[in-house]
C-alpha beads as a LAMMPS data file, in Angstrom:
LAMMPS data file: protein, C-alpha beads

469 atoms
468 bonds

1 atom types
1 bond types

-500.0 500.0 xlo xhi
-500.0 500.0 ylo yhi
-500.0 500.0 zlo zhi

Masses

1 110.0

Atoms # bond

1 1 1 424.183 -0.798 -302.086
2 1 1 425.438 -0.686 -305.657
3 1 1 429.206 -0.949 -306.166
4 1 1 429.008 2.134 -308.406
5 1 1 427.550 4.072 -305.469
6 1 1 430.309 2.952 -303.079
7 1 1 433.019 3.862 -305.608
8 1 1 431.395 6.327 -308.054
9 1 1 434.754 7.187 -309.722
10 1 1 436.123 3.677 -310.057
11 1 1 436.193 1.749 -313.283
12 1 1 434.279 -1.449 -312.691
13 1 1 433.571 -4.397 -315.012
14 1 1 429.882 -4.731 -314.024
15 1 1 427.739 -3.062 -311.408
16 1 1 426.621 -5.324 -308.573
17 1 1 424.595 -4.955 -305.389
18 1 1 426.955 -5.191 -302.383
19 1 1 425.416 -6.627 -299.214
20 1 1 428.550 -6.975 -297.081
21 1 1 432.124 -5.554 -296.931
22 1 1 434.745 -7.615 -295.051
23 1 1 438.417 -8.637 -294.988
24 1 1 437.613 -11.912 -293.218
25 1 1 437.179 -15.016 -295.377
26 1 1 434.739 -16.726 -293.003
27 1 1 432.377 -13.705 -293.294
28 1 1 432.038 -13.846 -297.065
29 1 1 428.525 -14.401 -298.455
30 1 1 426.986 -13.914 -301.899
31 1 1 427.568 -10.329 -303.144
32 1 1 430.388 -9.479 -300.766
33 1 1 432.955 -6.755 -301.388
34 1 1 436.184 -8.450 -300.164
35 1 1 439.127 -6.390 -298.902
36 1 1 442.624 -7.875 -299.350
37 1 1 444.754 -6.459 -296.562
38 1 1 448.513 -6.847 -296.528
39 1 1 449.196 -7.474 -292.827
40 1 1 452.344 -8.051 -290.808
41 1 1 451.707 -11.805 -290.521
42 1 1 449.434 -12.565 -293.492
43 1 1 448.723 -11.210 -296.919
44 1 1 444.972 -11.182 -297.492
45 1 1 445.495 -11.296 -301.284
46 1 1 446.125 -14.989 -300.806
47 1 1 442.460 -15.371 -299.932
48 1 1 441.092 -13.467 -302.919
49 1 1 440.297 -16.534 -305.044
50 1 1 438.745 -18.350 -302.052
51 1 1 436.633 -15.281 -301.385
52 1 1 435.522 -15.303 -305.004
53 1 1 434.612 -18.946 -304.782
54 1 1 432.566 -18.153 -301.658
55 1 1 430.558 -15.425 -303.293
56 1 1 432.579 -12.237 -303.375
57 1 1 431.746 -10.135 -306.382
58 1 1 434.142 -7.228 -305.945
59 1 1 437.571 -6.698 -304.403
60 1 1 439.677 -3.982 -302.841
61 1 1 443.264 -4.872 -303.616
62 1 1 446.775 -3.423 -303.784
63 1 1 447.784 -5.236 -306.955
64 1 1 446.193 -6.793 -310.038
65 1 1 444.710 -10.171 -308.969
66 1 1 443.088 -10.865 -312.374
67 1 1 439.586 -10.799 -310.850
68 1 1 436.473 -9.017 -311.992
69 1 1 435.555 -5.766 -310.252
70 1 1 438.862 -5.262 -308.551
71 1 1 439.504 -1.742 -307.250
72 1 1 443.206 -1.066 -306.718
73 1 1 444.459 1.149 -303.905
74 1 1 448.083 1.802 -302.896
75 1 1 446.852 0.819 -299.364
76 1 1 443.780 -1.357 -299.285
77 1 1 442.979 -0.147 -295.739
78 1 1 442.281 3.309 -297.236
79 1 1 439.808 1.706 -299.653
80 1 1 438.253 -0.283 -296.777
81 1 1 437.599 2.875 -294.768
82 1 1 436.126 4.806 -297.712
83 1 1 433.946 1.852 -298.717
84 1 1 432.691 1.400 -295.184
85 1 1 431.793 5.081 -294.952
86 1 1 429.962 5.011 -298.277
87 1 1 428.064 1.828 -297.323
88 1 1 426.575 3.606 -294.327
89 1 1 426.057 6.822 -296.356
90 1 1 428.874 8.803 -294.794
91 1 1 427.556 9.275 -291.268
92 1 1 430.651 11.190 -290.074
93 1 1 429.690 14.043 -292.349
94 1 1 426.445 14.431 -290.368
95 1 1 428.168 14.623 -286.950
96 1 1 430.591 16.943 -285.278
97 1 1 433.556 14.764 -284.404
98 1 1 435.924 15.222 -281.459
99 1 1 438.910 12.888 -281.670
100 1 1 441.145 12.289 -278.648
101 1 1 444.603 10.661 -278.945
102 1 1 447.548 10.127 -276.605
103 1 1 449.126 7.395 -274.524
104 1 1 447.201 8.007 -271.330
105 1 1 444.066 9.853 -270.387
106 1 1 441.993 9.250 -273.570
107 1 1 439.131 7.430 -271.849
108 1 1 438.933 9.762 -268.850
109 1 1 439.035 12.899 -271.039
110 1 1 436.403 11.424 -273.427
111 1 1 433.996 10.619 -270.619
112 1 1 434.599 13.956 -268.868
113 1 1 433.838 15.850 -272.096
114 1 1 430.746 13.743 -272.685
115 1 1 429.591 14.710 -269.151
116 1 1 429.980 18.413 -269.944
117 1 1 428.118 18.022 -273.301
118 1 1 425.261 16.033 -271.809
119 1 1 424.967 18.451 -268.846
120 1 1 424.706 21.219 -271.503
121 1 1 421.886 19.236 -273.213
122 1 1 424.015 18.385 -276.254
123 1 1 423.240 14.824 -277.391
124 1 1 426.507 13.049 -277.798
125 1 1 427.757 9.667 -278.955
126 1 1 430.849 8.043 -277.569
127 1 1 433.480 5.590 -278.984
128 1 1 436.183 4.382 -276.718
129 1 1 437.988 1.826 -274.567
130 1 1 435.482 1.587 -271.745
131 1 1 432.177 1.684 -273.634
132 1 1 430.459 2.824 -276.868
133 1 1 427.269 4.872 -276.793
134 1 1 425.060 5.452 -279.795
135 1 1 422.859 8.111 -278.291
136 1 1 420.306 5.618 -277.019
137 1 1 422.158 2.687 -275.478
138 1 1 425.619 1.656 -274.253
139 1 1 427.394 -1.000 -276.225
140 1 1 430.277 -3.114 -274.994
141 1 1 433.567 -1.868 -276.465
142 1 1 436.211 -4.068 -278.053
143 1 1 438.990 -2.129 -279.609
144 1 1 439.640 1.473 -278.503
145 1 1 438.721 2.586 -282.033
146 1 1 436.507 -0.059 -283.743
147 1 1 437.279 -1.732 -287.060
148 1 1 436.071 -0.119 -290.281
149 1 1 432.511 -1.422 -290.672
150 1 1 431.698 -1.459 -286.925
151 1 1 432.952 2.120 -286.616
152 1 1 430.767 3.383 -289.468
153 1 1 427.701 1.485 -288.169
154 1 1 428.131 3.125 -284.747
155 1 1 428.323 6.536 -286.390
156 1 1 425.267 5.785 -288.491
157 1 1 423.321 4.753 -285.370
158 1 1 424.320 8.023 -283.698
159 1 1 423.000 9.989 -286.612
160 1 1 419.743 8.023 -286.556
161 1 1 419.427 8.572 -282.807
162 1 1 419.797 12.367 -283.171
163 1 1 423.357 12.881 -281.847
164 1 1 424.965 16.176 -282.623
165 1 1 428.498 15.232 -281.540
166 1 1 430.576 12.091 -281.418
167 1 1 433.509 11.897 -279.031
168 1 1 435.962 9.314 -280.216
169 1 1 439.141 7.864 -278.687
170 1 1 441.443 7.578 -281.709
171 1 1 444.255 5.035 -281.120
172 1 1 447.617 5.085 -282.836
173 1 1 446.810 1.745 -284.451
174 1 1 443.540 3.104 -285.793
175 1 1 445.381 6.040 -287.344
176 1 1 448.149 3.922 -288.814
177 1 1 445.576 1.480 -290.196
178 1 1 443.504 4.337 -291.725
179 1 1 440.307 3.330 -289.896
180 1 1 439.320 7.069 -289.663
181 1 1 440.428 7.814 -293.216
182 1 1 438.296 10.534 -294.872
183 1 1 436.836 11.831 -291.587
184 1 1 437.044 15.519 -290.727
185 1 1 437.222 16.291 -287.001
186 1 1 436.074 19.528 -285.483
187 1 1 438.546 18.979 -282.665
188 1 1 441.620 16.816 -282.335
189 1 1 442.841 16.567 -278.715
190 1 1 446.303 15.348 -277.599
191 1 1 446.743 14.231 -273.996
192 1 1 450.353 13.035 -273.723
193 1 1 452.943 10.664 -275.169
194 1 1 455.009 7.995 -273.410
195 1 1 456.338 4.559 -274.185
196 1 1 453.603 2.055 -275.168
197 1 1 452.635 -0.113 -278.155
198 1 1 456.223 -0.467 -279.443
199 1 1 455.411 -4.070 -280.263
200 1 1 453.275 -2.597 -283.066
201 1 1 455.012 0.650 -284.011
202 1 1 458.652 -0.360 -283.426
203 1 1 459.949 2.994 -282.336
204 1 1 458.741 6.013 -280.370
205 1 1 459.217 8.136 -283.530
206 1 1 456.807 5.906 -285.454
207 1 1 454.370 5.831 -282.560
208 1 1 454.388 9.650 -282.378
209 1 1 454.052 9.940 -286.154
210 1 1 450.932 7.793 -286.082
211 1 1 449.286 9.981 -283.491
212 1 1 450.269 13.146 -285.278
213 1 1 448.115 12.107 -288.255
214 1 1 445.013 13.244 -286.325
215 1 1 446.227 16.884 -286.552
216 1 1 446.081 16.719 -290.299
217 1 1 442.454 15.698 -290.096
218 1 1 440.980 18.287 -287.733
219 1 1 440.025 21.977 -287.876
220 1 1 441.373 22.737 -284.408
221 1 1 444.000 20.858 -282.386
222 1 1 443.883 21.108 -278.558
223 1 1 447.158 19.923 -277.071
224 1 1 448.868 19.435 -273.733
225 1 1 451.622 22.039 -274.056
226 1 1 453.371 20.645 -270.975
227 1 1 454.147 17.487 -272.990
228 1 1 457.154 17.928 -275.259
229 1 1 455.531 15.695 -277.895
230 1 1 452.903 18.393 -278.567
231 1 1 455.565 19.999 -280.768
232 1 1 455.885 16.741 -282.766
233 1 1 452.091 16.585 -283.117
234 1 1 452.149 20.074 -284.723
235 1 1 455.154 19.683 -287.016
236 1 1 453.080 18.814 -290.075
237 1 1 449.668 19.747 -288.716
238 1 1 447.170 21.645 -290.845
239 1 1 444.912 22.745 -287.927
240 1 1 444.794 25.761 -285.672
241 1 1 446.635 24.999 -282.410
242 1 1 445.228 25.625 -278.938
243 1 1 447.110 24.654 -275.745
244 1 1 446.277 23.641 -272.185
245 1 1 448.829 23.300 -269.381
246 1 1 449.875 23.674 -265.820
247 1 1 453.366 24.954 -266.385
248 1 1 453.943 26.259 -269.929
249 1 1 452.195 29.293 -271.295
250 1 1 448.937 28.250 -273.020
251 1 1 445.359 29.257 -273.834
252 1 1 443.997 27.285 -270.900
253 1 1 446.367 27.163 -267.919
254 1 1 445.505 25.721 -264.549
255 1 1 446.886 27.771 -261.616
256 1 1 446.877 27.340 -257.851
257 1 1 446.429 23.571 -258.129
258 1 1 445.405 21.745 -254.953
259 1 1 445.263 17.954 -254.800
260 1 1 443.629 15.619 -252.248
261 1 1 442.636 11.966 -252.112
262 1 1 439.163 12.648 -253.699
263 1 1 439.339 16.054 -255.308
264 1 1 441.274 18.414 -257.522
265 1 1 440.991 22.178 -257.339
266 1 1 442.502 24.914 -259.499
267 1 1 441.795 28.300 -261.069
268 1 1 441.154 28.730 -264.773
269 1 1 440.885 32.274 -265.917
270 1 1 439.961 33.316 -262.347
271 1 1 437.205 30.733 -262.167
272 1 1 437.484 28.217 -259.360
273 1 1 437.323 24.623 -260.639
274 1 1 436.615 21.846 -258.146
275 1 1 436.143 18.309 -259.447
276 1 1 435.660 15.017 -257.502
277 1 1 438.590 13.071 -259.014
278 1 1 442.062 12.476 -257.705
279 1 1 445.576 12.827 -259.128
280 1 1 447.577 15.489 -260.927
281 1 1 447.080 13.682 -264.225
282 1 1 443.345 14.392 -263.840
283 1 1 444.133 18.103 -263.764
284 1 1 445.289 17.557 -267.386
285 1 1 442.344 15.352 -268.261
286 1 1 439.774 17.864 -266.965
287 1 1 441.695 20.809 -268.566
288 1 1 441.594 18.970 -271.959
289 1 1 437.830 18.299 -271.618
290 1 1 437.053 21.857 -270.534
291 1 1 439.193 23.344 -273.322
292 1 1 437.434 21.151 -275.916
293 1 1 433.998 22.100 -274.632
294 1 1 434.936 25.833 -274.757
295 1 1 436.388 25.495 -278.248
296 1 1 433.144 23.814 -279.342
297 1 1 431.358 27.010 -278.451
298 1 1 429.793 26.219 -275.040
299 1 1 429.767 29.313 -272.778
300 1 1 432.438 29.537 -270.119
301 1 1 429.997 29.778 -267.222
302 1 1 428.086 26.740 -268.507
303 1 1 431.303 24.657 -268.826
304 1 1 432.456 25.591 -265.290
305 1 1 429.042 24.540 -263.955
306 1 1 428.884 21.326 -265.997
307 1 1 432.438 20.381 -265.023
308 1 1 431.212 20.005 -261.427
309 1 1 429.264 16.959 -262.581
310 1 1 432.417 15.134 -263.612
311 1 1 433.101 12.125 -261.445
312 1 1 435.538 9.237 -261.315
313 1 1 435.835 6.738 -264.183
314 1 1 435.584 3.004 -263.694
315 1 1 439.023 1.475 -263.420
316 1 1 440.780 4.840 -263.173
317 1 1 441.851 5.517 -259.559
318 1 1 438.716 3.621 -258.527
319 1 1 438.371 2.998 -254.801
320 1 1 436.868 -0.378 -253.962
321 1 1 434.654 -0.306 -250.861
322 1 1 436.056 -2.753 -248.301
323 1 1 434.728 -1.605 -244.874
324 1 1 438.212 -2.242 -243.503
325 1 1 441.073 -0.043 -242.262
326 1 1 442.932 -0.372 -245.636
327 1 1 442.132 1.241 -248.974
328 1 1 442.079 -0.756 -252.228
329 1 1 442.425 1.198 -255.512
330 1 1 442.003 -0.221 -259.030
331 1 1 443.709 1.584 -261.905
332 1 1 444.277 0.782 -265.592
333 1 1 447.933 1.900 -265.491
334 1 1 449.690 -0.427 -267.891
335 1 1 452.492 1.692 -269.304
336 1 1 455.590 3.145 -267.575
337 1 1 454.291 6.717 -267.608
338 1 1 450.776 5.830 -266.346
339 1 1 452.243 3.583 -263.586
340 1 1 454.516 6.383 -262.389
341 1 1 451.671 8.923 -262.490
342 1 1 449.247 6.837 -260.441
343 1 1 451.910 5.932 -257.874
344 1 1 452.891 9.569 -257.420
345 1 1 449.239 10.542 -257.148
346 1 1 448.566 7.940 -254.504
347 1 1 451.692 8.880 -252.541
348 1 1 450.304 12.423 -252.127
349 1 1 447.489 11.193 -249.889
350 1 1 448.735 7.834 -248.606
351 1 1 448.763 7.773 -244.821
352 1 1 450.574 4.428 -244.647
353 1 1 452.454 2.225 -247.066
354 1 1 451.688 1.571 -250.765
355 1 1 451.469 -2.066 -251.766
356 1 1 451.393 -2.324 -255.566
357 1 1 450.154 -5.381 -257.494
358 1 1 450.901 -5.332 -261.196
359 1 1 452.098 -7.288 -264.245
360 1 1 452.699 -6.713 -267.954
361 1 1 450.686 -8.024 -270.911
362 1 1 451.937 -10.856 -273.001
363 1 1 452.577 -10.540 -276.764
364 1 1 453.077 -6.826 -276.200
365 1 1 456.058 -4.443 -275.906
366 1 1 458.656 -6.326 -273.887
367 1 1 460.981 -3.348 -273.500
368 1 1 458.676 -1.624 -271.029
369 1 1 458.656 -4.533 -268.563
370 1 1 461.876 -3.835 -266.652
371 1 1 461.126 -0.101 -266.808
372 1 1 457.804 -0.660 -265.085
373 1 1 459.459 -2.932 -262.515
374 1 1 461.905 -0.226 -261.622
375 1 1 459.163 2.365 -261.305
376 1 1 456.970 0.150 -259.139
377 1 1 459.920 -0.740 -256.822
378 1 1 461.088 2.832 -256.409
379 1 1 457.660 4.362 -255.816
380 1 1 456.011 1.582 -253.741
381 1 1 456.766 0.241 -250.309
382 1 1 456.050 -3.334 -251.388
383 1 1 455.547 -4.828 -254.829
384 1 1 453.656 -7.960 -255.852
385 1 1 454.600 -8.841 -259.413
386 1 1 452.030 -11.032 -261.157
387 1 1 450.194 -11.670 -264.439
388 1 1 448.241 -9.264 -266.625
389 1 1 446.760 -10.860 -269.712
390 1 1 449.776 -13.086 -270.484
391 1 1 448.087 -14.307 -273.655
392 1 1 450.361 -16.852 -275.419
393 1 1 453.491 -15.999 -273.383
394 1 1 454.710 -17.918 -270.286
395 1 1 453.682 -15.739 -267.311
396 1 1 456.865 -16.711 -265.438
397 1 1 459.013 -15.375 -268.275
398 1 1 457.088 -12.067 -268.322
399 1 1 457.696 -11.755 -264.555
400 1 1 461.432 -12.391 -265.097
401 1 1 461.490 -9.506 -267.588
402 1 1 459.849 -7.250 -264.973
403 1 1 462.165 -8.371 -262.166
404 1 1 465.191 -7.611 -264.331
405 1 1 464.502 -3.915 -263.729
406 1 1 464.456 -4.190 -259.946
407 1 1 467.896 -4.103 -258.264
408 1 1 466.762 -4.543 -254.662
409 1 1 464.072 -7.224 -254.485
410 1 1 463.825 -7.300 -250.660
411 1 1 460.262 -5.960 -250.746
412 1 1 459.196 -7.734 -253.887
413 1 1 457.167 -10.904 -254.231
414 1 1 456.340 -12.650 -257.518
415 1 1 453.386 -14.926 -258.162
416 1 1 451.862 -15.550 -261.645
417 1 1 448.478 -16.222 -259.986
418 1 1 446.941 -12.715 -259.943
419 1 1 444.249 -13.632 -257.432
420 1 1 446.853 -15.041 -255.076
421 1 1 449.026 -11.987 -255.493
422 1 1 446.116 -9.673 -254.660
423 1 1 445.343 -11.800 -251.595
424 1 1 448.971 -11.574 -250.452
425 1 1 448.923 -7.778 -250.768
426 1 1 445.646 -7.400 -248.880
427 1 1 446.834 -9.730 -246.112
428 1 1 450.125 -7.784 -245.776
429 1 1 448.377 -4.400 -245.632
430 1 1 448.036 -2.654 -242.236
431 1 1 445.842 0.194 -241.021
432 1 1 446.192 3.242 -243.302
433 1 1 447.911 1.293 -246.050
434 1 1 446.864 1.432 -249.741
435 1 1 446.742 -1.664 -251.957
436 1 1 447.026 -0.498 -255.528
437 1 1 445.961 -2.937 -258.238
438 1 1 447.366 -1.798 -261.586
439 1 1 446.816 -2.941 -265.167
440 1 1 443.293 -4.309 -265.333
441 1 1 441.240 -1.239 -264.594
442 1 1 437.801 -1.593 -266.131
443 1 1 438.505 -4.990 -267.611
444 1 1 436.562 -7.904 -266.124
445 1 1 438.651 -10.734 -267.705
446 1 1 442.072 -12.260 -268.021
447 1 1 443.480 -13.439 -271.353
448 1 1 445.452 -16.652 -270.915
449 1 1 446.997 -19.037 -273.403
450 1 1 443.866 -21.151 -273.011
451 1 1 441.530 -18.224 -273.798
452 1 1 439.606 -15.476 -272.008
453 1 1 438.321 -16.072 -268.444
454 1 1 436.136 -13.946 -266.184
455 1 1 438.232 -11.910 -263.706
456 1 1 436.744 -8.880 -262.081
457 1 1 439.071 -7.392 -259.459
458 1 1 436.175 -5.877 -257.589
459 1 1 434.692 -9.313 -256.996
460 1 1 438.104 -10.791 -256.226
461 1 1 438.781 -8.135 -253.560
462 1 1 435.390 -8.658 -251.923
463 1 1 435.886 -12.398 -251.859
464 1 1 439.373 -12.174 -250.344
465 1 1 438.313 -9.721 -247.632
466 1 1 435.219 -11.827 -246.810
467 1 1 437.446 -14.854 -246.321
468 1 1 439.874 -12.911 -244.163
469 1 1 437.191 -11.419 -241.937

Bonds

1 1 1 2
2 1 2 3
3 1 3 4
4 1 4 5
5 1 5 6
6 1 6 7
7 1 7 8
8 1 8 9
9 1 9 10
10 1 10 11
11 1 11 12
12 1 12 13
13 1 13 14
14 1 14 15
15 1 15 16
16 1 16 17
17 1 17 18
18 1 18 19
19 1 19 20
20 1 20 21
21 1 21 22
22 1 22 23
23 1 23 24
24 1 24 25
25 1 25 26
26 1 26 27
27 1 27 28
28 1 28 29
29 1 29 30
30 1 30 31
31 1 31 32
32 1 32 33
33 1 33 34
34 1 34 35
35 1 35 36
36 1 36 37
37 1 37 38
38 1 38 39
39 1 39 40
40 1 40 41
41 1 41 42
42 1 42 43
43 1 43 44
44 1 44 45
45 1 45 46
46 1 46 47
47 1 47 48
48 1 48 49
49 1 49 50
50 1 50 51
51 1 51 52
52 1 52 53
53 1 53 54
54 1 54 55
55 1 55 56
56 1 56 57
57 1 57 58
58 1 58 59
59 1 59 60
60 1 60 61
61 1 61 62
62 1 62 63
63 1 63 64
64 1 64 65
65 1 65 66
66 1 66 67
67 1 67 68
68 1 68 69
69 1 69 70
70 1 70 71
71 1 71 72
72 1 72 73
73 1 73 74
74 1 74 75
75 1 75 76
76 1 76 77
77 1 77 78
78 1 78 79
79 1 79 80
80 1 80 81
81 1 81 82
82 1 82 83
83 1 83 84
84 1 84 85
85 1 85 86
86 1 86 87
87 1 87 88
88 1 88 89
89 1 89 90
90 1 90 91
91 1 91 92
92 1 92 93
93 1 93 94
94 1 94 95
95 1 95 96
96 1 96 97
97 1 97 98
98 1 98 99
99 1 99 100
100 1 100 101
101 1 101 102
102 1 102 103
103 1 103 104
104 1 104 105
105 1 105 106
106 1 106 107
107 1 107 108
108 1 108 109
109 1 109 110
110 1 110 111
111 1 111 112
112 1 112 113
113 1 113 114
114 1 114 115
115 1 115 116
116 1 116 117
117 1 117 118
118 1 118 119
119 1 119 120
120 1 120 121
121 1 121 122
122 1 122 123
123 1 123 124
124 1 124 125
125 1 125 126
126 1 126 127
127 1 127 128
128 1 128 129
129 1 129 130
130 1 130 131
131 1 131 132
132 1 132 133
133 1 133 134
134 1 134 135
135 1 135 136
136 1 136 137
137 1 137 138
138 1 138 139
139 1 139 140
140 1 140 141
141 1 141 142
142 1 142 143
143 1 143 144
144 1 144 145
145 1 145 146
146 1 146 147
147 1 147 148
148 1 148 149
149 1 149 150
150 1 150 151
151 1 151 152
152 1 152 153
153 1 153 154
154 1 154 155
155 1 155 156
156 1 156 157
157 1 157 158
158 1 158 159
159 1 159 160
160 1 160 161
161 1 161 162
162 1 162 163
163 1 163 164
164 1 164 165
165 1 165 166
166 1 166 167
167 1 167 168
168 1 168 169
169 1 169 170
170 1 170 171
171 1 171 172
172 1 172 173
173 1 173 174
174 1 174 175
175 1 175 176
176 1 176 177
177 1 177 178
178 1 178 179
179 1 179 180
180 1 180 181
181 1 181 182
182 1 182 183
183 1 183 184
184 1 184 185
185 1 185 186
186 1 186 187
187 1 187 188
188 1 188 189
189 1 189 190
190 1 190 191
191 1 191 192
192 1 192 193
193 1 193 194
194 1 194 195
195 1 195 196
196 1 196 197
197 1 197 198
198 1 198 199
199 1 199 200
200 1 200 201
201 1 201 202
202 1 202 203
203 1 203 204
204 1 204 205
205 1 205 206
206 1 206 207
207 1 207 208
208 1 208 209
209 1 209 210
210 1 210 211
211 1 211 212
212 1 212 213
213 1 213 214
214 1 214 215
215 1 215 216
216 1 216 217
217 1 217 218
218 1 218 219
219 1 219 220
220 1 220 221
221 1 221 222
222 1 222 223
223 1 223 224
224 1 224 225
225 1 225 226
226 1 226 227
227 1 227 228
228 1 228 229
229 1 229 230
230 1 230 231
231 1 231 232
232 1 232 233
233 1 233 234
234 1 234 235
235 1 235 236
236 1 236 237
237 1 237 238
238 1 238 239
239 1 239 240
240 1 240 241
241 1 241 242
242 1 242 243
243 1 243 244
244 1 244 245
245 1 245 246
246 1 246 247
247 1 247 248
248 1 248 249
249 1 249 250
250 1 250 251
251 1 251 252
252 1 252 253
253 1 253 254
254 1 254 255
255 1 255 256
256 1 256 257
257 1 257 258
258 1 258 259
259 1 259 260
260 1 260 261
261 1 261 262
262 1 262 263
263 1 263 264
264 1 264 265
265 1 265 266
266 1 266 267
267 1 267 268
268 1 268 269
269 1 269 270
270 1 270 271
271 1 271 272
272 1 272 273
273 1 273 274
274 1 274 275
275 1 275 276
276 1 276 277
277 1 277 278
278 1 278 279
279 1 279 280
280 1 280 281
281 1 281 282
282 1 282 283
283 1 283 284
284 1 284 285
285 1 285 286
286 1 286 287
287 1 287 288
288 1 288 289
289 1 289 290
290 1 290 291
291 1 291 292
292 1 292 293
293 1 293 294
294 1 294 295
295 1 295 296
296 1 296 297
297 1 297 298
298 1 298 299
299 1 299 300
300 1 300 301
301 1 301 302
302 1 302 303
303 1 303 304
304 1 304 305
305 1 305 306
306 1 306 307
307 1 307 308
308 1 308 309
309 1 309 310
310 1 310 311
311 1 311 312
312 1 312 313
313 1 313 314
314 1 314 315
315 1 315 316
316 1 316 317
317 1 317 318
318 1 318 319
319 1 319 320
320 1 320 321
321 1 321 322
322 1 322 323
323 1 323 324
324 1 324 325
325 1 325 326
326 1 326 327
327 1 327 328
328 1 328 329
329 1 329 330
330 1 330 331
331 1 331 332
332 1 332 333
333 1 333 334
334 1 334 335
335 1 335 336
336 1 336 337
337 1 337 338
338 1 338 339
339 1 339 340
340 1 340 341
341 1 341 342
342 1 342 343
343 1 343 344
344 1 344 345
345 1 345 346
346 1 346 347
347 1 347 348
348 1 348 349
349 1 349 350
350 1 350 351
351 1 351 352
352 1 352 353
353 1 353 354
354 1 354 355
355 1 355 356
356 1 356 357
357 1 357 358
358 1 358 359
359 1 359 360
360 1 360 361
361 1 361 362
362 1 362 363
363 1 363 364
364 1 364 365
365 1 365 366
366 1 366 367
367 1 367 368
368 1 368 369
369 1 369 370
370 1 370 371
371 1 371 372
372 1 372 373
373 1 373 374
374 1 374 375
375 1 375 376
376 1 376 377
377 1 377 378
378 1 378 379
379 1 379 380
380 1 380 381
381 1 381 382
382 1 382 383
383 1 383 384
384 1 384 385
385 1 385 386
386 1 386 387
387 1 387 388
388 1 388 389
389 1 389 390
390 1 390 391
391 1 391 392
392 1 392 393
393 1 393 394
394 1 394 395
395 1 395 396
396 1 396 397
397 1 397 398
398 1 398 399
399 1 399 400
400 1 400 401
401 1 401 402
402 1 402 403
403 1 403 404
404 1 404 405
405 1 405 406
406 1 406 407
407 1 407 408
408 1 408 409
409 1 409 410
410 1 410 411
411 1 411 412
412 1 412 413
413 1 413 414
414 1 414 415
415 1 415 416
416 1 416 417
417 1 417 418
418 1 418 419
419 1 419 420
420 1 420 421
421 1 421 422
422 1 422 423
423 1 423 424
424 1 424 425
425 1 425 426
426 1 426 427
427 1 427 428
428 1 428 429
429 1 429 430
430 1 430 431
431 1 431 432
432 1 432 433
433 1 433 434
434 1 434 435
435 1 435 436
436 1 436 437
437 1 437 438
438 1 438 439
439 1 439 440
440 1 440 441
441 1 441 442
442 1 442 443
443 1 443 444
444 1 444 445
445 1 445 446
446 1 446 447
447 1 447 448
448 1 448 449
449 1 449 450
450 1 450 451
451 1 451 452
452 1 452 453
453 1 453 454
454 1 454 455
455 1 455 456
456 1 456 457
457 1 457 458
458 1 458 459
459 1 459 460
460 1 460 461
461 1 461 462
462 1 462 463
463 1 463 464
464 1 464 465
465 1 465 466
466 1 466 467
467 1 467 468
468 1 468 469
């Protein structure tokens, strides 16, 4: 694509055919548009000359680098997003976008909404933590919201495959890095806000501000009015606001809520809603999905019918078949709020004790570690503290941070070997007990200082139980 077509209003020295856009030096080939990003650890402008020597013929920069065909932006990430969109001929403009943001519940809400759309014969693409779907095939997901070029390629494939909608999980990092710059969302949906990602954002205020950007980019905002942060989301919003809730007055309010170990039931505008998922948090997730579907124009009766097809999400309150007298549940809970929510949900139907296995990720927000330790100890009967993607950090030091939040460690055991910790919990469980494995969820790997290894907790549980029996 010609550079003049990517940036029709830019002053360029000479028009060139662009075959690739990237910010990575090792991806540069002849006729590349190279993006110089000013990051927290490295300034990509230092690679501009090397990129030129490797074949780059145009540059997105934040300052004059003395190079031909340099296009200056105050923030080069904005230029990156706009260039990527133009390169794929602006696919977002040919789709109806639903963006979902919040600390917890994004994946579940996105998948629930897709279920309603598909049951209503609306062809829908999906971008999220668990999986991406281009309308024809599922694609393994990396980041919650993909990088600039990958994101636009996915959207372009959805257009080619005949999708009408795209449901997209929009992370706070994606918003702060302008990956969705220039996109106009039909719906922006806010699930909740609690402590997470402070290693990136620094403060809760900055974290909230990043998420609030979505509500300057959508026509209609659908927000959890029971979460105080919904007010923050709307402070500078330009969209129409629609609320869902259990407690506060709202447009879509669940009443008469009943919870069990495999089902939630409630009334919405006198209609009985019954869905085969567990936990109070899933009342909010289903409400958000139902509200979004209704605000997209699907008939109420159709939405109520389609919602019955919603089922559990992999790695979210997922029960692992064991054929034993204990129950093993896998959940992605990896923040203080999500850990508290899942433990409270399990306590509602636990017949025996709750034995919780969890850890905290390395190279991530350290301040949440003692908080999560305190929550696990207070809401569990026994706690097995272990590793969860320690990355470059020493697993023992992460465990020490977690243990610092637990005053009484009588019913706490620590072991950095996650498989051993799971085995200890399963062996300690008695009839009617629940072993809750938190943190990994859908993930089938562990990230260690030596790299990524295969680690699927479903396989681990089956192996441990087979050896015990």
